[in-house]
C-alpha positions as CSV (number, residue, x, y, z in Angstrom):
1,G,12.5,-21.1,16.4
2,I,14.3,-18.4,18.1
3,V,17.3,-16.5,15.8
4,L,19.3,-14.4,18.5
5,S,21.4,-12.0,18.8
6,P,24.5,-12.5,20.9
7,L,23.5,-10.0,23.6
8,K,19.7,-10.1,24.3
9,Q,20.1,-6.4,23.8
10,K,19.5,-6.2,20.0
11,P,17.2,-6.7,18.5
12,H,16.2,-10.6,16.8
13,L,13.9,-12.4,15.1
14,T,11.7,-14.9,16.8
15,V,9.6,-17.8,13.7
16,S,7.0,-19.8,14.4
17,K,4.1,-21.6,13.0
18,Q,0.2,-22.0,14.2
19,G,-1.4,-24.3,12.1
20,E,-0.5,-22.9,8.2
21,T,0.0,-19.5,9.5
22,L,4.4,-18.4,9.3
23,N,4.8,-15.7,12.3
24,I,7.6,-14.2,11.9
25,K,8.8,-11.3,14.0
26,V,11.6,-8.5,15.3
27,E,12.0,-8.2,19.0
28,Q,13.3,-6.3,21.5
29,D,14.3,-6.3,24.7
30,I,11.7,-4.0,26.2
31,F,14.3,-2.9,29.0
32,T,16.1,-1.7,25.9
33,F,16.6,2.1,24.8
34,S,18.5,2.0,22.4
35,L,17.2,2.5,18.5
36,Y,18.8,0.5,15.4
37,S,18.8,2.2,12.4
38,N,19.5,-0.2,9.9
39,L,17.7,-3.5,11.1
40,K,16.6,-5.3,7.5
41,L,14.2,-8.3,6.9
42,T,13.8,-10.0,4.1
43,V,11.5,-12.6,2.9
44,Y,11.3,-14.2,0.2
45,L,8.1,-16.8,-0.5
46,P,7.1,-18.8,-3.7
47,G,7.2,-16.5,-6.8
48,D,3.8,-18.5,-7.8
49,N,1.2,-18.7,-4.9
50,S,-1.6,-17.4,-3.5
51,L,-1.5,-17.1,-0.5
52,D,-2.6,-14.7,2.0
53,A,-0.2,-11.9,3.5
54,K,0.1,-9.9,6.9
55,V,2.6,-7.6,6.5
56,V,2.3,-5.6,10.3
57,C,5.5,-3.2,11.0
58,S,5.7,-0.2,13.3
59,S,8.4,2.3,11.6
60,G,10.4,1.1,8.7
61,D,9.5,0.8,4.8
62,I,8.1,-1.5,3.2
63,D,9.6,-3.5,-0.6
64,I,7.3,-6.0,-2.1
65,S,7.8,-6.7,-5.6
66,G,7.6,-9.2,-8.6
67,M,5.1,-11.8,-6.1
68,Q,1.4,-13.8,-6.4
69,F,-1.2,-12.8,-3.4
70,G,-4.7,-14.1,-2.3
71,D,-5.2,-11.2,-0.3
72,L,-2.3,-9.1,1.1
73,T,-2.9,-7.3,4.2
74,V,-0.1,-3.6,4.7
75,S,-0.3,-1.9,8.6
76,R,2.5,0.6,9.3
77,S,2.7,3.2,11.5
78,S,5.2,5.1,9.2
79,G,7.2,4.5,7.1
80,N,7.3,3.5,2.9
81,L,5.2,1.1,1.4
82,K,6.4,0.4,-2.0
83,I,4.7,-2.3,-4.6
84,E,5.9,-3.0,-8.0
85,N,4.5,-6.2,-10.6
86,C,2.8,-7.9,-7.9
87,K,-1.2,-9.6,-8.7
88,A,-2.8,-10.1,-6.0
89,V,-7.2,-10.4,-5.0
90,M,-6.8,-7.8,-2.7
91,L,-4.9,-5.3,-1.5
92,D,-5.8,-4.1,1.9
93,S,-3.2,-0.5,3.4
94,D,-3.3,1.3,6.0
95,A,-0.5,3.6,7.3
96,S,-0.8,6.3,9.7
97,T,2.7,7.9,8.0
98,G,4.3,7.6,5.4
99,D,4.0,7.3,1.6
100,T,2.4,4.6,-0.4
101,F,3.4,3.6,-4.2
102,I,1.8,0.7,-6.5
103,T,2.9,0.1,-9.2
104,S,3.0,-2.1,-13.0
105,S,0.2,-4.8,-10.7
106,S,-2.7,-6.3,-11.1
107,I,-5.0,-7.1,-7.9
108,S,-8.5,-6.7,-8.5
109,S,-10.0,-4.9,-5.7
110,I,-6.8,-1.8,-4.4
111,D,-7.9,-0.3,-0.3
112,T,-5.7,1.8,1.2
113,F,-5.8,4.8,3.7
114,C,-3.0,7.3,5.1
115,H,-3.0,10.0,7.7
116,S,-0.6,11.3,6.2
117,G,1.7,11.3,3.6
118,N,1.1,11.0,-0.2
119,T,-0.6,8.2,-2.6
120,T,0.6,7.2,-5.9
121,I,-1.1,4.4,-8.2
122,K,0.3,3.7,-11.7
123,N,-0.2,1.4,-14.4
124,T,-2.4,-1.3,-12.3
125,A,-5.5,-3.2,-13.1
126,G,-8.6,-3.8,-10.3
127,S,-10.5,-1.1,-8.8
128,V,-9.0,1.5,-6.4
129,K,-10.0,3.0,-3.6
130,V,-7.7,5.4,-1.2
131,R,-8.4,7.7,1.7
132,S,-6.4,10.2,3.5
133,T,-6.3,12.7,6.1
134,S,-3.6,15.2,4.6
135,G,-1.7,13.9,1.7
136,D,-1.7,14.2,-2.7
137,I,-2.8,11.1,-4.7
138,D,-2.1,10.5,-7.9
139,V,-3.3,8.0,-9.9
140,V,-2.3,6.6,-13.6
141,G,-3.3,4.2,-15.6
142,A,-5.9,2.5,-13.4
143,E,-8.4,-0.2,-14.6
144,G,-11.6,-0.2,-13.4
145,A,-13.1,2.1,-10.2
146,I,-11.5,4.5,-8.7
147,D,-12.8,5.9,-5.3
148,I,-11.0,8.6,-3.6
149,G,-11.3,10.9,-0.7
150,C,-9.3,13.2,1.1
151,T,-9.3,16.0,3.4
152,T,-6.3,17.8,2.6
153,G,-4.4,17.4,-0.8
154,D,-3.7,17.4,-4.6
155,I,-5.4,15.3,-6.7
156,S,-4.5,13.9,-10.1
157,L,-5.7,11.3,-12.1
158,D,-4.8,10.4,-15.8
159,M,-6.8,8.1,-17.2
160,A,-6.1,8.2,-20.7
161,G,-6.0,5.0,-22.3
162,R,-7.5,3.1,-20.5
163,N,-10.9,1.6,-19.8
164,I,-12.4,2.8,-16.1
165,G,-15.2,2.5,-14.3
166,P,-17.6,4.2,-12.5
167,V,-15.3,7.7,-10.9
168,T,-16.1,9.0,-7.6
169,V,-13.9,12.0,-6.3
170,N,-14.9,13.9,-2.5
171,M,-12.4,16.2,-1.4
172,T,-12.1,19.2,1.0
173,S,-9.2,21.4,0.5
174,G,-6.5,21.2,-2.7
175,D,-7.0,21.1,-6.8
176,L,-8.2,18.1,-8.8
177,R,-6.8,17.7,-11.9
178,F,-8.4,14.6,-14.7
179,F,-7.3,13.7,-17.7
180,V,-9.4,11.4,-20.2
181,P,-8.6,10.0,-23.1
182,K,-9.5,12.2,-25.8
183,D,-12.8,11.2,-27.0
184,A,-14.4,10.3,-23.7
185,A,-17.3,10.2,-23.1
186,F,-18.7,10.7,-19.6
187,D,-21.1,12.9,-17.4
188,L,-20.0,15.1,-14.4
189,K,-21.6,16.2,-11.5
190,A,-19.4,18.2,-9.6
191,N,-19.7,20.5,-6.6
192,V,-18.2,23.6,-4.9
């Protein structure tokens, strides 16, 4: 159905179902030229599910907490993404601008890309792939393979006390800090 505001000029929700897919959209009359900065949409789902979810946002922050998914896809033009205490098979995230913060989650495969913004991943289980054109990348306490590519920005990897897979870092400009457990054995290949 459609949930309209009293004046059709304000944002309103459109809810539709297509097969097994529930679509929730925030829409606004295309002839309205005003900005609404305090629009908030909260969606509650059963906590114990393995549904695939896709979140698309033009501008605004996205907070996801305490959820379980199959595959989770998050796409945003601008705004921050915060994921806490979640489980998923796969997370695919992309953004033009905005920070990404993922913590205390169990996600088998994380693949995130951001043109401009910082990425922080803390205490997560699963492989991590991060691509950034401009922004700092901070990975702390991740388990699994790590693959990072950054054009401009600092990278900090802290693997103390964790079981990690291979680590690959490609960067053009910025500083790299890499902390490993005291008794760690590893091979290092570096080109400057």
